[in-house]
C-alpha positions in Angstrom: 23.9 46.9 20.1 23.1 44.4 17.3 20.2 46.9 16.6 23.0 49.4 15.6 24.8 46.6 14.0 22.1 46.0 11.6 21.0 49.5 10.9 24.9 50.6 10.5 25.0 47.4 7.4 21.4 47.9 6.3 22.9 51.8 5.9 26.4 50.3 4.0 24.2 47.9 1.9 21.7 50.5 0.7 24.6 53.2 0.1 26.7 49.9 -2.7 23.4 50.2 -3.5 22.7 45.4 -2.1 19.9 44.0 -1.5 19.6 42.3 1.7 18.9 38.8 1.4 18.6 38.4 5.5 19.7 39.1 8.7 21.7 36.2 10.6 22.1 37.1 13.8 22.8 35.4 17.1 22.0 37.8 20.7 23.4 37.2 23.4 25.6 35.1 22.4 29.7 35.6 22.6 31.4 35.8 19.8 34.7 33.8 21.3 32.8 30.6 20.1 31.3 29.5 16.9 28.6 27.5 18.3 25.7 29.9 17.5 23.4 29.5 15.6 22.4 31.8 13.4 25.5 31.7 12.8 25.9 28.1 11.9 22.8 28.7 9.1 24.9 31.4 7.4 27.9 28.8 6.6 24.8 26.3 5.7 23.1 28.5 4.0 26.3 30.3 1.8 26.9 26.6 0.4 23.0 27.2 -1.7 24.7 30.3 -3.2 21.7 32.2 -1.2 23.5 35.6 -0.9 27.1 36.6 -2.5 28.1 39.3 0.3 29.0 38.8 4.4 28.6 42.1 6.2 29.7 42.3 9.3 30.3 45.8 11.1 34.1 44.7 12.7 35.9 42.1 12.3 36.0 41.3 16.0 31.7 40.0 15.1 32.3 37.4 13.1 35.0 35.8 15.5 37.1 36.6 18.2 39.3 33.5 16.9 41.4 33.5 14.8 41.7 29.9 13.9 37.8 30.2 13.6 38.0 33.1 12.0 40.0 31.9 9.2 38.0 28.2 8.7 34.4 29.9 8.0 35.8 32.6 5.6 38.2 30.0 3.1 34.5 27.8 3.6 32.4 31.5 2.6 35.4 31.8 0.1 35.3 28.2 -1.8 31.2 29.5 -2.6 32.3 33.2 -4.0 31.5 35.1 -0.4 33.0 38.0 0.6 32.6 38.8 4.0 33.5 43.0 4.1 34.0 44.3 7.9 31.9 48.0 7.3 33.7 49.5 10.3 37.6 48.3 9.2 37.2 48.0 5.5 40.1 45.5 4.1 42.4 46.4 0.4 42.8 44.0 -1.9 45.9 42.1 -1.8 49.1 41.2 0.2 48.7 44.7 2.3 45.0 43.2 3.1 45.8 40.3 4.1 48.1 41.6 6.7 45.6 44.0 7.7 42.6 41.3 8.0 45.5 38.9 10.4 46.3 42.1 12.3 42.6 43.2 12.9 41.2 39.0 13.4 44.6 39.4 16.5 43.4 42.2 17.9 39.6 40.9 18.4 41.1 37.6 20.1 43.4 39.9 22.3 40.3 41.8 23.1 39.0 38.7 24.0 41.6 36.8 26.1 42.0 40.5 28.0 38.6 41.0 28.7 38.3 37.2 30.0 40.7 37.9 32.6 40.1 41.5 33.9 35.6 39.8 34.5 37.9 36.8 36.1 40.3 39.7 38.2 37.0 41.9 39.1 35.0 38.3 39.9 38.0 36.8 42.7 37.5 40.3 44.1 34.1 40.3 44.3 35.1 37.2 46.2 36.4 38.3 48.3 34.7 40.5 49.7 31.6 37.4 49.9 29.9 40.1 46.8 27.5 38.2 44.1 29.4 36.5 41.4 25.6 34.3 39.5 22.5 33.3 41.0 21.6 33.4 44.8 21.5 29.4 45.8 17.1 28.4 47.2 17.0 30.2 50.7 18.5 33.5 49.7 18.9 36.5 48.2 21.6 39.3 46.0 20.8 42.3 48.6 20.7 45.4 45.6 23.5 47.7 47.3 25.6 45.6 48.9 25.8 42.7 46.3 25.9 40.5 49.3 24.1 37.1 50.0 21.0 37.3 53.0 18.3 35.7 53.5 15.0 35.3 51.4 12.5 35.1 53.8 9.6 33.8 51.8 12.2 30.6 50.9 14.2 30.1 53.7 11.7 29.0 56.0 11.2 25.7 52.4 14.5 24.9 52.7 14.2 24.2 56.2 11.5 22.5 56.4 13.1 20.7 53.1 16.5 19.8 55.4 14.0 18.6 58.6 12.3 16.1 56.1 15.1 14.4 54.8 16.6 14.5 58.4 13.5 12.1 58.9 12.7 9.5 56.9 11.4 11.5 54.3 12.1 9.9 50.4 13.1 11.8 47.7 10.2 12.0 46.0 8.4 13.3 48.9 10.2 15.8 49.3 10.4 16.9 45.4 6.2 17.0 46.4 5.9 19.8 49.1 8.3 21.0 47.0 6.0 21.0 44.2 3.1 22.6 46.4 4.9 25.7 47.4 5.0 26.6 44.1 8.8 24.9 43.3 9.4 22.0 40.9 12.5 20.3 41.1 14.4 18.2 40.3 16.4 14.9 42.9 20.3 15.7 41.3 18.4 19.8 42.4 18.1 18.3 45.9 20.4 16.0 46.3 23.6 18.8 45.5 20.9 21.7 47.8 21.8 19.2 50.8 25.4 18.8 51.1 25.9 22.7 49.9 28.2 24.0 52.3 26.7 27.9 52.6 23.8 26.9 54.4 26.2 26.6 57.3 27.4 30.1 56.5 30.0 29.7 54.3 30.5 31.7 50.9 32.1 29.7 48.1 32.9 30.9 44.6 36.1 28.9 42.9 39.0 29.0 44.9 37.6 31.1 47.2 35.7 29.0 51.1 35.4 32.1 53.5 33.6 30.8 56.6 30.3 33.4 58.0 30.8 35.0 54.4 26.9 34.9 53.8 23.7 33.8 56.8 23.9 30.5 58.2 20.9 29.0 57.7 20.5 25.4 58.8 22.3 24.6 62.1 25.3 22.1 61.8 23.3 19.3 63.8 20.8 19.2 60.7 23.3 19.1 58.5 25.4 16.8 59.8 21.6 14.4 60.7 20.8 15.0 57.1 24.8 13.8 55.7 23.9 11.2 57.2 21.4 10.5 56.0 22.6 10.4 52.1 25.5 9.0 53.4 22.8 5.4 54.2 20.8 6.5 51.0 24.1 6.1 48.9 25.1 2.6 50.3 20.9 1.6 50.1 20.0 -0.4 46.6 17.2 0.6 45.2 14.3 -0.3 47.5 10.7 -1.1 45.5 8.7 -0.1 48.8 6.2 -0.9 46.1 6.7 -4.3 45.5 8.5 -5.3 48.4 7.5 -4.8 52.2 10.7 -5.6 53.5 13.0 -3.4 51.5 15.9 -1.3 53.4 15.0 -3.4 56.2 16.0 -7.2 55.7 19.3 -8.9 55.7 21.6 -11.5 55.1 21.3 -14.3 58.0 25.2 -15.6 56.4 27.3 -11.8 55.0 25.3 -9.0 56.7 24.9 -7.5 53.6 21.0 -5.4 52.9 18.6 -7.9 50.7 17.4 -6.8 48.1 14.0 -8.1 46.0 13.6 -9.6 42.5 11.3 -11.7 40.2 11.2 -14.6 37.9 8.3 -15.3 35.2 7.6 -19.0 35.3 6.1 -20.6 32.4 2.6 -19.7 32.9 3.6 -16.5 33.2 3.4 -16.0 37.1 5.1 -13.8 38.5 7.2 -15.3 42.0 8.7 -12.8 44.0 12.8 -13.3 46.0 14.3 -11.5 48.6 18.3 -12.5 47.4 21.3 -11.4 49.0 23.5 -9.4 46.4 26.9 -11.2 47.9 24.3 -14.1 46.1 23.2 -12.6 43.1 26.2 -10.0 41.8 30.0 -11.5 43.3 28.7 -14.8 44.3 31.0 -15.3 47.2 27.7 -15.5 49.5 26.3 -19.0 49.7 22.7 -18.0 50.8 19.6 -19.0 49.0 16.8 -16.5 47.6 14.1 -16.4 49.7 10.2 -16.6 49.0 8.5 -12.9 49.1 5.6 -14.5 50.6 6.0 -16.5 52.6 9.2 -13.9 54.3 6.2 -10.7 54.8 
């Protein structure tokens, strides 16, 4: 653990009469990346000569990528700072250079092997329809079998979301309904949920798709009805029902496109509302004229 590493490094510092200036530790972040807040802070403060030595437990705790290790050790060395791995001591001289390169290569190989083993294990889990990630809304993970099972608390809410989406309810109305149930979600989350084929019983993990691999929560008929509504919604222009009563209801008599609302401000700062055909306004392929919204409504 990180606590163990810190304890060992402090003991090494004390035995070698070093004063610990600061501990730079990044919890739950892999060493395969340099995108670590405290690691980058250490590199930044090295330029200010805050410390003279960096103690690490092993070389793979500094970086598991040979390129990153070389770049950042060079930055530290430029500022006169030495990196010491307390469990992998490296002697000075040419032999030390070879040994350091060997340690870094071993760290990178370990990381690559670990990633491959994890991927293989996840693929094996997927073939058995076992959970590799968080359960989608409406499901939970059986702690004994690691299979997805229906969540009796959230599945009724999910089914109501689909029924609302199949009707004439807007995203805003559905999201407000979710809030009343204690779930604050975004429109993007809702869009993805309504297109999630897992609710039809498909287990999906990367390229593994298994029919009936998890409980079916939404019927094919309801899922199809929602899909039809989503396709229609994607083709519709953005509506403003609060300002234009005939949004999504008024069609051009020339080209059959759905008309959209717009307004103009005259020199007396008065607002005039209109309905206009997008074929006239955007593509210029329609000969229709804009219509006075008040008159039409």
